[in-house]
C-alpha angles and dihedrals in degrees: 000000000000123000089250093055092042093055093043091051091051091050093048097039093241097132118267119214090241142353109294113234140201100191107143092163087076098031092255120128137137088196127073124198124228107178134176120231099278111157093218113170093342128219108350091205092063120080095220130025137162128224127216090272093056095252112148118228120204129189141178128249087277111084109248141131091271125199138269109275100166126051116198093203098040086129117044088222088070090066092079092066099030119119113212116214114261112237089199093060105125090216089072090064103033112132096012093117091053092048091047090056089060095054112104109245095230096059128100103245123219130188122179156180119235114219095007104185124327094037091047093049096051090043089057097044103023123260099266092039094056095045087052090047091061088066106025103030104026095151093052091044091051093049092051092046091052090054089054091047091051090052092050094047092051092048089053092048093048093051092046090051090054095042109029096169109009101081126075104180146002127225125212133183127216118148108213106168143076120201089272109032147337116303093240131020126264094249095058091040092054092046100046110019105026097069092046093049089051090057093050096041092042088059088053092049089051088053090053094246129138112237115234119187128190115203128166128209134031099324097157095122092055100044096091090053092048091052091048088053091056110270111152099172123039120194113204120174098180103061093158090061090054096043110249099224096036094048091046093053090054103040113015107117094021097076134008108255125211119196150145129207106290111292094208108033105027119022097049098042116017131091125256091258093051090051090051093050092050092050090054092047091053093050091048098043105032099040129066131205087265095051125253099158132094127179119227131183123226102241101209101051095152091059092058096041100254114167114247092243098041093084091054091051090050094046093049091048094052090048091049095049095043103138095191101053112130139134093030098293096175121187114249 
């Protein structure tokens, strides 16, 4: 079974030959990345960087992704002179064909958009500003959101035009949870964000791509709405916040779940045995006999204080407790 088929079977609950993995730290991944030239968070070694939207990213002396510290549309008056990024700019796609030629043909290929909607909106306006906008300036918030949606849709179309058959899925990020609950309630989410997600994700479905969404925090309340909008794969890196057994009872088998041992409560602080127990619990509770679970590594372990050997313990545990392994499906 190829990596591509293995991942597709996990996503569609049609029984992979083993647990699919994205574990680049050890050179093991069933998934290959084919990205466009999105700036994202920029150079992690530099204290301040700017992305293509003009958002300023600041970071400490420790190399990490940082956070947005400057919002180009903090004042609505700035909108008059603001230049939106052009999704048709050829520079965004330069070199993609060459990178695509290096992707092994048996891999499941992902492209993606970092900060697809909510994160982009509050990065442009400022977090508190945008949450206030939803109530006090709903027309302005909607107009700005529609500009972001238009950008995303055109990025998707441009990539699809360049790669009509090579891509299998597309990954988005939008963090929707605090440690206790979703940032906004389901009613407002369904009213404002749901229809816009359906436009973006519908474009992906038309392209023939699976929709992957990363979202941190306790997002349980919003998961049904995200699935209704078209999410097929949900990446959650804080399973302890969600409640591993509780979340599994509610959603295992309804959406393919991607996770690691908890990046806040487990990997940085717990013993090897506790990491092993959590890996087994995730396999047992978030997978089904048909599949529906993929393991992913957290790429910037040093920034969150993960011990050098903790990833190896986690990797070995997931491999040991793999409930789907058959027919010699070895990780590579």
